[in-house]
C-alpha positions as CSV (number, residue, x, y, z in Angstrom):
1,X,-70.6,20.0,17.5
2,X,-69.4,19.9,21.0
3,X,-68.8,16.1,20.6
4,X,-66.6,16.8,17.6
5,X,-64.6,19.4,19.4
6,X,-64.1,17.1,22.5
7,X,-62.9,14.2,20.3
8,X,-60.1,16.2,18.7
9,X,-57.8,16.1,21.9
10,X,-58.5,12.4,22.2
11,X,-57.3,11.7,18.7
12,X,-54.3,13.9,19.2
13,X,-53.4,12.2,22.4
14,X,-53.9,8.8,20.8
15,X,-51.6,9.8,17.9
16,X,-49.1,11.2,20.3
17,X,-49.0,8.0,22.4
18,X,-48.7,5.9,19.3
19,X,-45.8,7.9,18.1
20,X,-44.1,7.6,21.4
21,X,-44.6,3.8,21.5
22,X,-43.4,3.6,17.9
23,X,-40.3,5.6,18.8
24,X,-39.6,3.4,21.8
25,X,-39.9,0.2,19.7
26,X,-37.6,1.7,17.1
27,X,-35.0,2.7,19.7
28,X,-35.2,-0.8,21.2
29,X,-34.8,-2.4,17.9
30,X,-31.7,-0.3,17.1
31,X,-30.3,-1.0,20.5
32,X,-30.8,-4.7,20.1
33,X,-29.2,-4.6,16.7
34,X,-26.2,-2.8,18.0
35,X,-26.0,-5.3,20.9
36,X,-26.2,-8.2,18.5
37,X,-23.5,-6.7,16.3
38,X,-21.4,-6.2,19.3
39,X,-22.0,-9.7,20.6
40,X,-21.2,-11.1,17.1
41,X,-18.0,-9.1,17.1
42,X,-17.1,-10.3,20.6
43,X,-17.9,-13.9,19.7
44,X,-15.8,-13.5,16.6
45,X,-12.9,-12.0,18.6
46,X,-13.4,-14.7,21.2
47,X,-13.3,-17.4,18.5
48,X,-10.3,-15.9,16.9
49,X,-8.7,-15.5,20.3
50,X,-9.4,-19.1,21.1
51,X,-7.9,-20.3,17.9
52,X,-4.9,-18.0,18.4
53,X,-4.5,-19.3,22.0
54,X,-4.7,-22.9,20.8
55,X,-2.1,-22.1,18.1
56,X,0.2,-20.4,20.6
57,X,-0.3,-23.3,23.1
58,X,0.4,-25.9,20.3
59,X,3.5,-23.9,19.2
60,X,4.6,-23.7,22.8
61,X,4.3,-27.4,23.3
62,X,6.1,-28.1,20.1
63,X,8.9,-25.8,21.1
64,X,9.1,-27.4,24.6
65,X,9.2,-30.9,22.9
66,X,11.9,-29.8,20.6
67,X,13.9,-28.3,23.4
68,X,13.4,-31.4,25.5
69,X,14.4,-33.7,22.6
70,X,17.4,-31.5,21.9
71,X,18.4,-31.6,25.6
72,X,18.0,-35.4,25.9
73,X,19.7,-36.2,22.6
74,X,23.2,-37.7,23.0
75,X,26.0,-35.5,21.8
76,X,28.8,-37.6,20.2
77,X,31.9,-37.8,22.4
78,X,34.7,-35.6,21.2
79,X,38.1,-35.3,22.9
80,X,41.8,-35.1,21.8
81,X,42.4,-38.4,23.6
82,X,39.8,-40.1,21.3
83,X,41.5,-42.2,18.7
84,X,38.3,-43.5,17.0
85,X,34.8,-44.8,17.5
86,X,33.8,-48.3,16.3
87,X,30.3,-48.6,14.9
88,X,28.5,-51.6,13.5
89,X,26.4,-53.2,16.2
90,X,22.7,-52.6,16.2
91,X,22.2,-53.2,19.9
92,X,24.1,-52.7,23.2
93,X,27.6,-54.1,23.3
94,X,28.0,-56.2,26.5
95,X,31.5,-57.8,26.3
96,X,34.8,-57.5,24.6
97,X,38.3,-59.1,24.5
98,X,41.6,-58.6,22.8
99,X,43.3,-61.5,21.1
100,X,46.6,-62.6,22.7
101,X,48.5,-61.8,19.5
102,X,47.2,-58.2,19.7
103,X,45.7,-58.2,16.2
104,X,42.0,-58.3,17.0
105,X,39.3,-57.1,19.3
106,X,36.1,-59.2,19.6
107,X,32.9,-57.6,20.7
108,X,29.6,-59.3,21.7
109,X,26.2,-57.6,21.5
110,X,22.5,-58.1,22.3
111,X,22.0,-58.1,18.5
112,X,23.1,-61.8,18.3
113,X,26.3,-60.9,16.6
114,X,30.0,-60.9,17.5
115,X,32.4,-58.7,15.6
116,X,36.1,-58.9,15.0
117,X,37.9,-55.6,14.6
118,X,41.5,-55.1,13.5
119,X,43.6,-53.2,16.1
120,X,45.7,-51.8,13.2
121,X,42.8,-49.7,12.1
122,X,42.1,-48.0,15.5
123,X,43.8,-44.8,14.4
124,X,42.0,-44.7,11.0
125,X,38.7,-43.1,10.1
126,X,37.1,-46.2,8.5
127,X,36.9,-49.5,10.4
128,X,36.1,-52.8,8.8
129,X,34.7,-55.6,10.8
130,X,34.1,-59.4,10.4
131,X,30.6,-60.4,11.4
132,X,30.2,-63.6,13.4
133,X,26.5,-64.7,13.9
134,X,25.4,-66.4,17.1
135,X,22.6,-68.7,15.9
136,X,19.4,-68.4,17.9
137,X,21.1,-66.7,20.8
138,X,23.4,-63.9,21.9
139,X,26.7,-63.9,23.7
140,X,27.0,-62.3,27.1
141,X,30.7,-62.8,27.7
142,X,33.4,-63.7,25.2
143,X,37.2,-64.5,25.4
144,X,39.9,-65.5,22.9
145,X,41.7,-68.8,23.0
146,X,45.5,-68.6,23.6
147,X,46.2,-69.2,19.9
148,X,43.7,-66.5,18.9
149,X,42.0,-69.1,16.7
150,X,38.8,-69.7,18.8
151,X,36.4,-67.9,20.9
152,X,34.7,-69.0,24.2
153,X,31.4,-67.4,24.9
154,X,28.5,-67.7,27.3
155,X,25.0,-67.7,25.8
156,X,22.1,-65.6,27.1
157,X,19.1,-67.9,26.3
158,X,20.9,-71.2,26.5
159,X,22.8,-70.2,29.6
160,X,25.7,-72.4,28.6
161,X,29.1,-72.2,27.0
162,X,29.7,-72.3,23.3
163,X,33.2,-72.6,21.6
164,X,33.5,-70.9,18.2
165,X,36.3,-72.2,16.0
166,X,37.6,-69.6,13.6
167,X,38.9,-70.2,10.1
168,X,39.0,-68.9,6.6
169,X,35.7,-68.6,4.7
170,X,35.1,-70.9,1.8
171,X,34.1,-68.1,-0.5
172,X,37.7,-67.3,-1.4
173,X,37.6,-63.8,0.2
174,X,40.3,-64.8,2.7
175,X,38.1,-63.4,5.5
176,X,37.8,-65.1,8.9
177,X,34.6,-66.8,9.8
178,X,33.1,-69.4,12.1
179,X,34.4,-72.8,11.0
180,X,32.6,-74.8,13.7
181,X,31.0,-74.6,17.1
182,X,30.7,-76.8,20.2
183,X,28.2,-76.4,23.0
184,X,29.0,-77.4,26.6
185,X,26.2,-79.1,28.5
186,X,24.3,-76.8,30.9
187,X,25.3,-77.8,34.4
188,X,23.5,-75.2,36.5
189,X,20.4,-73.0,36.2
190,X,22.4,-70.1,37.7
191,X,23.3,-67.4,35.2
192,X,26.8,-67.4,33.7
193,X,28.3,-64.0,34.4
194,X,31.8,-64.5,32.9
195,X,34.0,-67.0,31.1
196,X,37.7,-67.5,30.6
197,X,40.2,-69.8,29.1
198,X,43.7,-70.4,30.5
199,X,46.7,-69.1,28.6
200,X,48.1,-72.7,28.3
201,X,44.8,-74.0,27.0
202,X,44.3,-76.5,29.8
203,X,40.9,-75.5,31.1
204,X,37.9,-73.2,30.7
205,X,36.3,-71.3,33.6
206,X,32.6,-70.2,34.0
207,X,31.7,-67.9,36.8
208,X,28.1,-68.2,37.9
209,X,25.8,-65.6,39.5
210,X,25.2,-67.8,42.6
211,X,28.3,-68.8,44.6
212,X,30.1,-71.2,42.2
213,X,32.9,-71.3,39.7
214,X,33.0,-74.3,37.3
215,X,36.2,-75.6,35.7
216,X,35.9,-77.5,32.4
217,X,38.4,-79.3,30.3
218,X,38.5,-78.3,26.6
219,X,35.9,-81.0,25.7
220,X,33.3,-79.5,28.0
221,X,33.7,-82.1,30.8
222,X,33.2,-80.7,34.2
223,X,36.4,-81.0,36.3
224,X,36.0,-79.0,39.4
225,X,33.3,-76.9,41.1
226,X,34.5,-74.1,43.5
227,X,32.2,-72.7,46.1
228,X,33.1,-69.1,46.7
229,X,31.0,-68.7,49.9
230,X,30.3,-65.1,48.9
231,X,26.5,-65.3,49.1
232,X,26.4,-64.0,45.5
233,X,29.1,-63.6,42.9
234,X,29.4,-60.2,41.3
235,X,32.4,-60.9,39.0
236,X,34.9,-63.6,38.2
237,X,38.0,-63.8,36.0
238,X,40.9,-66.0,34.9
239,X,44.3,-64.4,35.2
240,X,46.4,-63.7,32.0
241,X,49.1,-66.0,33.3
242,X,46.6,-68.9,33.3
243,X,47.3,-69.9,36.9
244,X,44.6,-68.2,38.8
245,X,40.8,-68.0,38.9
246,X,39.2,-65.4,41.1
247,X,35.9,-64.2,42.3
248,X,34.3,-61.2,44.0
249,X,30.9,-60.8,45.4
250,X,28.8,-59.7,48.3
251,X,31.7,-60.1,50.8
252,X,34.3,-57.3,50.9
253,X,37.2,-59.4,49.4
254,X,38.5,-61.1,46.3
255,X,39.2,-64.8,46.6
256,X,41.9,-66.3,44.3
257,X,42.5,-70.0,43.6
258,X,45.4,-71.6,41.8
259,X,44.5,-74.2,39.1
260,X,47.4,-76.6,38.3
261,X,47.9,-79.9,36.5
262,X,47.0,-81.3,33.1
263,X,43.6,-81.8,31.5
264,X,41.8,-84.6,33.3
265,X,44.1,-84.2,36.3
266,X,43.5,-80.6,37.4
267,X,44.0,-79.5,41.0
268,X,42.4,-76.4,42.6
269,X,44.0,-74.9,45.7
270,X,43.3,-71.7,47.6
271,X,46.0,-69.1,46.8
272,X,45.2,-65.8,48.5
273,X,42.5,-63.4,49.5
274,X,42.5,-59.6,48.9
275,X,41.0,-58.2,52.1
276,X,40.6,-54.5,53.0
277,X,37.4,-53.1,51.4
278,X,34.4,-52.4,53.6
279,X,31.8,-53.5,51.2
280,X,31.3,-55.9,48.3
281,X,33.9,-55.8,45.5
282,X,32.0,-55.1,42.3
283,X,34.9,-55.6,39.8
284,X,38.6,-56.4,39.6
285,X,41.3,-56.7,37.0
286,X,44.7,-58.5,36.6
287,X,47.6,-56.9,34.8
288,X,49.5,-58.7,32.1
289,X,51.8,-60.9,34.2
290,X,49.2,-61.2,37.1
291,X,51.6,-59.5,39.5
292,X,49.1,-56.7,40.1
293,X,45.4,-56.7,40.8
294,X,43.1,-53.6,40.8
295,X,39.9,-53.8,42.8
296,X,36.9,-51.5,43.1
297,X,34.2,-51.7,45.8
298,X,30.8,-50.4,46.6
299,X,32.5,-48.6,49.5
300,X,33.6,-45.9,47.1
301,X,37.3,-46.9,47.0
302,X,39.6,-48.8,44.7
303,X,42.8,-50.6,45.7
304,X,46.0,-51.7,43.9
305,X,47.5,-55.0,45.1
306,X,50.9,-56.7,44.7
307,X,50.1,-60.4,44.1
308,X,53.6,-61.4,43.2
309,X,54.1,-63.1,46.6
310,X,54.9,-66.5,48.0
311,X,51.3,-67.5,48.5
312,X,52.2,-71.2,48.7
313,X,54.1,-70.4,51.9
314,X,51.2,-68.4,53.4
315,X,52.3,-64.9,52.3
316,X,49.5,-62.5,51.8
317,X,49.1,-60.1,48.9
318,X,50.4,-56.6,49.6
319,X,48.2,-53.5,49.5
320,X,50.1,-50.8,47.5
321,X,47.5,-48.0,47.3
322,X,43.9,-47.0,48.1
323,X,42.2,-44.3,46.1
324,X,38.7,-42.7,46.2
325,X,36.3,-43.3,43.3
326,X,34.9,-40.0,42.0
327,X,32.3,-41.6,39.7
328,X,28.9,-43.1,40.7
329,X,28.6,-46.9,41.0
330,X,28.3,-49.6,40.0
331,X,31.9,-49.3,38.8
332,X,34.1,-51.3,36.5
333,X,37.9,-51.3,36.6
334,X,40.7,-52.1,34.2
335,X,44.4,-52.1,34.7
336,X,46.8,-51.9,31.8
337,X,49.0,-54.9,31.0
338,X,52.1,-53.0,32.2
339,X,50.3,-52.0,35.4
340,X,51.0,-48.3,35.1
341,X,47.5,-47.1,34.4
342,X,44.1,-47.9,35.9
343,X,40.7,-46.9,34.4
344,X,37.5,-46.9,36.4
345,X,34.0,-46.4,34.9
346,X,30.9,-45.0,36.5
347,X,27.7,-44.4,34.5
348,X,28.9,-43.2,31.1
349,X,32.2,-41.7,32.2
350,X,35.8,-42.9,32.9
351,X,38.5,-41.7,35.3
352,X,42.2,-42.5,34.6
353,X,44.7,-43.1,37.4
354,X,48.5,-43.1,37.2
355,X,49.7,-45.9,39.4
356,X,53.3,-44.7,39.4
357,X,52.5,-41.3,40.9
358,X,49.3,-42.7,42.6
359,X,47.3,-39.8,41.3
360,X,44.1,-39.2,39.5
361,X,44.8,-38.1,35.9
362,X,41.6,-37.1,34.2
363,X,37.9,-37.8,34.0
364,X,36.4,-38.2,30.5
365,X,32.6,-37.6,30.8
366,X,29.7,-38.8,28.7
367,X,31.5,-41.2,26.4
368,X,28.3,-43.1,25.7
369,X,24.6,-42.6,25.7
370,X,24.2,-45.2,28.5
371,X,26.2,-46.8,31.3
372,X,29.5,-48.3,30.3
373,X,29.2,-52.1,30.1
374,X,32.8,-53.1,29.4
375,X,36.3,-51.5,29.3
376,X,39.7,-53.0,28.6
377,X,43.3,-51.9,27.7
378,X,44.8,-53.4,24.6
379,X,47.9,-55.7,24.8
380,X,50.3,-52.9,23.9
381,X,49.1,-50.5,26.6
382,X,48.4,-47.8,24.0
383,X,44.6,-47.8,24.0
384,X,41.6,-48.1,26.4
385,X,38.4,-49.3,24.7
386,X,35.0,-48.7,26.3
387,X,31.5,-50.0,25.4
388,X,28.3,-48.6,26.7
389,X,25.7,-48.5,23.8
390,X,26.0,-49.7,20.2
391,X,29.4,-48.1,19.8
392,X,32.9,-48.5,21.2
393,X,35.2,-45.6,22.0
394,X,39.0,-46.1,21.5
395,X,40.9,-43.8,23.7
396,X,44.7,-43.1,23.7
397,X,46.3,-44.1,27.0
398,X,47.9,-40.7,27.6
399,X,48.6,-41.3,31.3
400,X,50.4,-44.5,30.3
401,X,52.7,-42.6,27.9
402,X,53.6,-40.2,30.7
403,X,54.3,-43.0,33.1
404,X,56.4,-44.8,30.5
405,X,58.5,-41.6,29.9
406,X,59.0,-41.2,33.7
407,X,60.1,-44.8,34.1
408,X,62.4,-44.6,31.1
409,X,64.0,-41.4,32.4
410,X,64.8,-43.2,35.7
411,X,66.2,-46.2,33.8
412,X,68.4,-43.9,31.7
413,X,70.0,-42.5,34.8
414,X,70.9,-46.0,35.9
415,X,72.1,-47.2,32.5
416,X,75.4,-49.0,32.8
417,X,76.5,-48.7,29.2
418,X,76.4,-46.1,26.4
419,X,74.4,-48.5,24.1
420,X,71.7,-49.0,26.8
421,X,71.5,-45.3,27.4
422,X,71.1,-44.6,23.7
423,X,68.3,-47.2,23.3
424,X,66.4,-45.7,26.3
425,X,66.8,-42.2,25.0
426,X,65.4,-43.3,21.6
427,X,62.4,-44.8,23.3
428,X,61.8,-41.6,25.3
429,X,62.0,-39.6,22.1
430,X,59.4,-41.9,20.4
431,X,57.0,-41.7,23.4
432,X,57.2,-37.9,23.5
433,X,56.6,-37.7,19.8
434,X,53.5,-39.9,20.1
435,X,52.2,-37.7,22.9
436,X,52.9,-34.6,20.8
437,X,50.8,-36.1,17.9
438,X,48.0,-37.1,20.2
439,X,47.8,-33.8,22.1
440,X,48.5,-31.6,19.1
441,X,51.3,-29.8,20.9
442,X,55.0,-29.3,20.3
443,X,57.5,-31.7,21.8
444,X,58.7,-29.0,24.2
445,X,55.1,-28.4,25.5
446,X,54.7,-32.2,26.1
447,X,58.0,-32.4,28.0
448,X,57.4,-29.4,30.2
449,X,53.7,-29.9,30.7
450,X,52.8,-30.2,34.4
451,X,49.1,-30.8,34.0
452,X,48.8,-34.3,32.5
453,X,45.0,-34.3,32.7
454,X,44.4,-31.4,30.2
């Protein structure tokens, strides 16, 4: 009996201990479950957060890319001086030239095509062009013949000169096409940087990237080789009057030679040198009658020269003006045929100068999506055309109109007859009306306007 009584507490204690153990296990289980649930929720939130973070990061990158693309995309040039844009080439335009008769502009591109544009359509919205293919090559420099019936071009791959004879197509359309070609033999491995043909049609010039200028007759026979002694030629040109060939390069001057005589009996003599720059002359340009030359140098200046001198008697060209170039180099320069306006390019922008007042007129920025490769005034002085990508920008020569008006006003004061004065006043009226149409202002505003660069 005593054993039964003593065993009761043991059973009770055992039961109590078991209950406690069971309770602890139950509590641990519940705690673990809550922890697992919490971990699952945290993992879920972490996963969702990771996905959200990646989405935000992706959206951010997309936004930045879009912003970058928008920032780097080229905005088409717009300005009241812009007459039109010529579009048609599929690659960079590298050269251009106006026909002597003033009717056409020819352009050459890396796309192995040359195009003829009508200057009458410059002020129109639509611009037709005549496509001239350059078989198995591309033209790097192109010039019209004096009669506007042929083109002389240098070839990129062949590194030689090709003459394109123009004529009516046989398809009955009446359009101009290539009627025949003639290749000159390659005479040097040095790259041809520019070509020209004399206004009298007596010879063709090729400027090489080394130190030589080559004079050919019209049949492609080499007549003369000129050593410029400039270490390296940067640019070369044949003057509009057809008398001079000139070259600039590493040395700080422009050297000019006179070419005289008849085909087969050509004579080359040193005419003059344009000295005054402190560094190499990167580019230069003759005006219409070759009495003025504009030069631009790596020293950050440009100069205007009077070349209407007695060079055969040893007289040097006269320096008329020196201006600072406000655009980054390398620079190109063009002077209008009448010599009243100079345009200088730097990167994708152009600055105009009035040579009469010797003042900077205006800077037109970002005309192209890349550096300007060519610029030239047309034969009537009314337009400046620039090339820098696949397109060409045709700009009104506004400074030229102002200079013309100022010159006519001085001539009107000196007029010796009523008839002469009346003709001059009529020309002034027409020039002012043209400016009024370009600038979108009244005639009175154009007349009284002081800021020509607006």
